[in-house]
C-alpha positions in Angstrom: 174.7 191.1 138.0 171.1 190.4 137.4 169.7 191.7 134.2 166.1 192.8 133.9 164.4 193.9 130.5 161.8 196.6 130.2 159.8 196.2 126.9 157.8 199.2 126.0 154.3 198.1 124.5 151.8 200.7 125.6 151.3 202.7 122.1 148.1 202.5 120.2 149.5 202.4 116.8 146.9 204.6 115.2 148.7 204.6 111.8 147.9 200.7 111.7 144.4 201.6 111.4 143.4 198.7 113.5 141.5 197.9 116.7 144.3 195.5 118.0 147.2 197.0 119.7 150.1 197.6 117.5 152.5 195.3 119.4 150.2 192.3 118.5 150.3 192.7 114.7 152.4 189.8 113.2 155.6 189.5 111.4 156.5 185.8 110.2 153.2 184.5 111.9 154.1 185.8 115.3 153.2 189.0 117.3 155.8 191.6 117.3 156.0 191.7 121.1 156.4 187.9 121.1 159.5 188.1 118.9 161.0 190.7 121.2 160.1 188.4 124.3 161.7 185.3 122.5 164.9 187.3 121.7 165.4 188.7 125.3 163.9 186.3 127.9 166.7 183.7 127.6 169.5 186.3 128.3 167.7 188.3 131.1 166.5 187.2 134.4 162.9 188.8 134.0 161.0 190.7 131.6 158.8 193.8 132.5 156.1 194.8 130.0 154.7 198.3 130.1 151.2 198.3 128.5 148.5 200.9 127.9 146.3 200.7 124.8 144.6 197.2 124.6 146.2 196.2 127.8 144.0 193.4 128.3 144.4 192.1 124.8 148.3 192.0 125.1 148.1 190.2 128.5 145.8 187.7 127.1 148.1 187.1 124.1 151.1 186.7 126.5 149.1 184.6 129.3 151.8 181.9 129.1 154.8 184.1 129.5 156.4 184.8 132.9 156.4 188.6 132.8 155.5 191.4 135.1 153.1 194.2 133.9 153.2 197.9 134.4 150.3 200.2 133.2 151.1 203.5 131.3 147.6 205.1 131.5 148.9 208.3 129.6 151.3 208.0 126.9 154.0 210.8 127.8 157.0 209.6 126.1 159.5 206.7 126.4 161.2 208.1 129.7 157.8 208.4 131.4 157.1 204.6 130.1 160.2 203.2 131.7 159.5 204.9 134.8 156.2 203.1 135.2 158.2 199.9 135.4 160.9 200.8 137.7 159.2 200.3 141.1 159.2 196.4 140.3 162.8 196.5 139.3 165.5 195.7 141.6 167.9 198.6 142.4 170.9 196.3 141.9 169.8 195.0 138.4 171.0 196.0 134.9 168.2 197.3 133.0 167.8 196.5 129.2 165.2 198.7 127.4 163.4 197.4 124.5 160.4 198.2 122.2 157.4 195.9 121.6 157.1 197.1 118.0 160.7 196.5 117.2 160.4 192.7 116.4 163.5 191.4 114.8 166.3 192.5 117.3 168.6 189.5 117.9 169.5 188.0 121.1 173.3 188.3 120.0 173.1 191.9 119.8 171.4 192.4 123.0 173.9 190.2 124.6 176.6 192.6 123.4 174.7 195.5 124.6 174.6 194.0 128.1 178.3 193.5 128.2 178.9 197.1 127.1 176.9 198.2 130.3 178.9 196.5 132.9 180.4 198.1 135.8 178.2 201.1 135.9 178.4 202.1 132.2 175.8 202.6 129.7 175.6 200.5 126.5 173.8 202.4 123.6 172.5 200.7 120.4 173.3 203.0 117.3 173.4 202.7 113.8 174.9 204.7 110.9 172.7 205.0 107.9 172.8 207.2 104.8 169.3 208.7 105.2 168.8 209.6 109.0 165.6 211.6 108.6 163.3 211.0 111.5 165.9 209.5 113.7 167.5 211.0 116.9 171.2 211.9 116.1 174.1 210.7 118.1 176.0 213.8 119.0 179.7 213.1 120.1 182.6 215.4 121.4 186.0 216.0 119.8 187.2 212.8 121.7 184.5 210.8 119.8 182.5 210.4 123.2 178.8 210.3 123.1 177.5 213.5 125.0 173.8 213.7 123.7 171.0 212.4 121.5 169.1 215.1 119.7 165.7 214.2 118.3 164.8 215.1 114.9 162.3 217.9 115.7 164.8 219.5 118.1 167.8 219.4 115.9 169.6 222.3 114.3 170.9 221.9 110.7 174.4 220.7 111.7 173.0 218.1 113.9 170.6 217.0 111.1 173.7 216.1 108.9 174.8 213.5 111.5 174.3 209.8 110.1 174.8 208.0 113.4 171.3 207.6 114.7 169.8 206.2 117.9 167.9 202.9 117.9 166.2 203.6 121.2 167.7 200.3 122.7 169.9 200.7 125.7 171.2 198.9 128.7 172.0 200.7 132.2 171.9 200.1 135.7 168.6 200.5 137.6 170.5 202.7 140.2 171.4 205.3 137.2 167.8 205.3 135.9 166.3 205.9 139.2 168.6 208.9 139.4 168.0 210.1 135.9 164.4 209.6 135.1 162.7 211.8 137.7 164.9 214.7 136.4 163.5 214.3 132.9 161.6 217.3 131.5 158.9 217.5 128.8 160.2 220.9 127.4 160.7 219.9 124.0 158.9 219.9 120.6 156.8 216.8 121.5 156.1 217.8 125.1 157.3 214.4 126.2 159.7 212.9 128.5 162.3 211.4 126.3 164.3 208.5 127.5 167.2 209.7 125.2 167.8 212.7 127.5 169.5 210.5 130.0 172.4 210.2 127.7 173.4 213.9 128.2 172.8 213.2 132.0 175.2 210.3 131.8 177.7 212.2 130.2 177.5 215.0 132.7 177.9 212.5 135.5 181.0 210.8 133.9 179.3 207.6 133.1 180.9 205.9 130.2 178.7 205.7 127.2 179.6 202.5 124.9 178.0 202.2 121.6 177.1 198.7 119.9 176.0 198.4 116.4 173.7 195.7 115.1 174.7 193.4 112.4 171.9 194.7 110.1 169.8 197.9 110.4 166.6 195.9 110.0 167.1 194.7 113.4 166.3 198.1 114.9 163.5 198.9 112.8 160.1 199.6 114.3 156.8 199.2 112.8 154.4 202.1 112.8 152.3 201.3 109.7 151.2 198.6 107.2 154.1 199.5 104.9 156.8 199.2 107.6 155.2 195.9 108.6 155.2 194.5 105.1 158.9 195.7 104.6 160.0 193.9 107.6 158.0 190.8 106.7 159.7 190.5 103.3 163.1 191.3 104.7 162.6 188.5 107.4 161.6 186.0 104.8 164.4 186.6 102.6 166.9 185.9 105.3 165.0 182.7 106.0 165.1 181.9 102.2 169.1 182.7 102.1 169.7 180.3 105.0 167.6 177.5 103.5 169.6 177.7 100.1 172.9 177.7 102.1 171.6 174.4 103.7 171.1 173.2 100.2 167.5 173.5 99.6 166.3 174.2 96.0 163.9 177.2 96.2 162.1 177.8 92.7 161.9 181.4 93.7 163.3 182.8 97.0 160.8 185.8 97.0 157.8 183.4 97.1 158.3 181.3 100.3 156.9 182.2 103.7 158.1 180.6 107.0 155.9 181.5 109.9 157.7 179.2 112.5 160.7 177.0 112.3 161.5 174.9 109.2 163.9 172.1 109.4 165.3 170.4 106.3 167.2 167.4 105.1 169.1 167.1 101.8 167.9 167.6 98.4 164.6 169.2 99.4 162.8 171.0 96.7 160.4 173.8 97.4 158.2 175.4 94.8 156.6 179.0 94.7 154.0 180.4 97.0 154.4 178.0 99.8 153.7 178.6 103.4 155.2 177.0 106.5 153.6 177.5 109.9 154.7 176.2 113.2 157.2 173.5 113.5 157.7 171.7 110.1 160.2 169.2 109.2 160.9 168.1 105.6 163.3 165.2 105.4 165.7 164.4 102.7 164.3 164.3 99.1 161.1 165.9 100.0 159.3 168.1 97.2 156.7 170.8 98.1 154.6 171.8 95.3 153.5 175.3 94.5 150.6 177.1 96.5 150.8 174.5 99.3 150.5 175.0 103.1 152.3 172.7 105.6 151.6 173.3 109.3 153.1 171.8 112.4 153.9 168.5 110.4 156.7 166.2 109.6 157.1 165.0 105.9 159.1 161.9 105.6 161.9 161.2 103.1 161.3 161.3 99.2 157.6 162.3 99.8 156.0 164.6 97.3 153.4 167.3 98.3 151.8 168.2 95.0 150.4 171.5 94.0 147.7 173.4 96.1 147.6 170.8 99.3 147.3 171.6 102.9 149.1 169.3 105.4 148.1 170.3 109.1 149.5 168.8 112.3 150.1 165.4 110.6 152.9 163.0 110.1 153.4 162.0 106.4 155.7 158.9 106.0 158.4 158.3 103.4 157.8 158.1 99.6 154.2 159.3 100.0 152.2 161.0 97.2 150.1 163.7 98.5 147.6 165.9 96.2 147.3 168.0 94.1 144.5 169.5 95.9 144.6 167.3 99.1 143.6 168.4 102.6 145.3 166.5 105.4 143.7 167.4 108.6 145.0 167.3 112.0 145.8 163.7 113.4 146.6 162.2 110.1 149.5 159.7 110.0 150.5 157.9 106.7 152.9 155.0 106.4 155.5 154.6 103.7 154.1 154.9 100.0 150.8 155.9 100.8 148.8 157.9 98.3 146.3 160.6 99.1 145.3 162.0 95.7 143.2 165.0 94.5 140.3 166.5 96.3 140.7 164.0 99.2 140.2 165.0 102.8 141.6 163.1 105.8 141.1 163.8 109.4 142.6 161.9 112.4 143.2 158.8 110.5 145.9 156.3 109.9 146.6 155.2 106.3 148.7 152.1 106.1 151.7 151.4 103.7 150.9 151.3 100.2 147.3 152.3 100.7 145.5 154.6 98.1 142.7 157.2 98.5 143.2 158.6 95.0 140.5 161.2 94.6 137.4 162.7 95.8 137.0 161.1 99.0 136.7 161.7 102.7 138.4 159.4 105.6 137.9 160.5 109.0 138.4 158.8 112.5 139.6 155.8 110.4 142.3 153.0 110.5 143.1 152.1 107.0 145.6 149.0 107.1 148.2 148.3 104.4 147.5 147.9 100.6 143.9 149.2 100.8 142.5 150.8 97.7 139.5 153.3 98.4 137.6 154.4 95.2 136.6 157.6 94.3 133.7 159.5 96.0 134.0 157.2 99.1 133.2 158.8 102.7 133.5 157.4 106.2 130.4 158.5 108.1 132.0 159.2 111.3 129.6 161.6 112.9 126.0 161.4 114.0 125.7 164.8 114.9 126.7 164.3 118.6 129.4 161.6 118.8 132.4 160.5 116.6 132.9 156.7 115.6 135.6 154.8 114.3 136.0 153.1 110.9 138.6 150.3 110.3 139.6 148.9 106.9 141.5 145.8 106.9 144.7 145.0 105.0 144.2 144.3 101.2 140.7 145.6 101.0 139.0 147.3 98.0 136.4 150.0 98.5 134.5 150.6 95.2 133.6 154.1 94.1 130.7 156.2 95.6 130.7 154.0 98.6 129.5 155.2 102.1 131.1 153.5 105.3 128.8 154.2 108.4 130.8 154.0 111.6 131.3 152.3 113.8 132.1 149.6 111.2 135.0 147.2 110.6 136.0 145.8 107.1 138.0 142.8 107.4 141.1 141.9 105.5 140.6 141.4 101.8 136.9 142.8 102.0 135.8 143.8 98.5 133.0 146.6 98.6 130.8 146.8 95.5 130.8 150.5 94.0 127.7 152.5 95.3 127.3 150.6 98.6 126.3 151.7 102.0 128.1 149.5 104.5 126.5 149.6 108.1 127.8 146.1 109.3 131.1 144.5 109.9 132.3 142.4 107.1 134.1 139.0 107.0 137.5 138.2 105.4 137.8 138.0 101.7 134.3 138.5 101.0 132.3 140.6 98.4 129.7 142.9 100.1 127.0 144.7 98.2 124.9 147.3 100.1 122.7 148.9 97.4 119.2 148.6 96.4 118.4 146.4 93.3 118.0 148.1 90.1 114.3 148.4 88.6 112.8 149.5 85.3 109.6 151.2 85.8 107.3 150.1 82.7 104.9 152.9 81.4 106.9 155.8 82.8 106.4 158.8 80.8 108.7 161.8 80.8 107.2 164.9 82.6 106.2 167.8 80.3 105.4 171.4 81.1 101.8 172.5 81.4 
């Protein structure tokens, strides 16, 4: 049977105190609704998104996703929201109902729920918790069969003592939904059309209701305020930290690492405190990442050290390199083995050859630095004339003295020696010393200025 997901994402989320739609707020560096899509889109045939507040922002955020949108102009409850998407859902489909602000639901859990709803049955995701306050309660009969869900505001005292709660996530046939949704009533404390009321209808119609439980309750938690967002963020990061340690990674403090994407690791990786990994990052065996460092969408080669307070962004760092501290490696940088990029050095769209060193206080942009080059402190490549970018090439074995300026386009031949304080504007010859500075003069008769 074809399976289609309806993801409810129309709410404003006023408690977030934000102009941004609630479902676009992030957990682990990704919009909550994107988490839900990523968990569901590979196990269903199509996704429908019910939007309302900030609909255009949501559509723009998900412009690369193959989803169908339904507009809920008035927020009249979950049942009303699902009804807005049903005209685009095939009558023969199984429908999976999800929530754009419940970001950490797992694909495995959803697959179990879909199985529980086969053959005209209804699959309901429930959880048993010690403090059920605020949740709809699962009401069962003497046989243990689910017969209804009662919302907190409509529950009597015996019902409030029930600890099995509704998560809101369910799976059922489109045919059943098309039968039940028009029969929903708003005669309740919230004056809304509750999707949960279909449970009682299902029981009355003799439809089997099969419950599935998540592996952990956090899978089902929604985000309505900043506190809940922070809770899920920390819980998620702790799960990532635990998995990294299972793989053999040394974490100096598992509470102080943030992975906002995917992190692939080799053996004997050591990650110090307050580190952030964004996008797709690969740390090969023996890598050390120092405290307060950020690595974005990069590959770090075997045995390389990323020292404290460094940023590596969209770059490829070779094996046994030494980066930082306080280095900024900008997009497009590639380093070969045993390269050294030291403190307060910035690189951008440059190749740094094997064994080459840019030790401190320098900028290397749009450059090819060949092997065994030594670039002194305060050196910059002037690659931009205000309109166009130009290339600098520094040949193998060259030495660039401190406080030098290389004005691109320019090529330093192999074994060039640039005297400190030089401005180089012309290509050089192999093995030559080049000096590009004015002659020092002593001004006779000069007197120090004095105040009037």
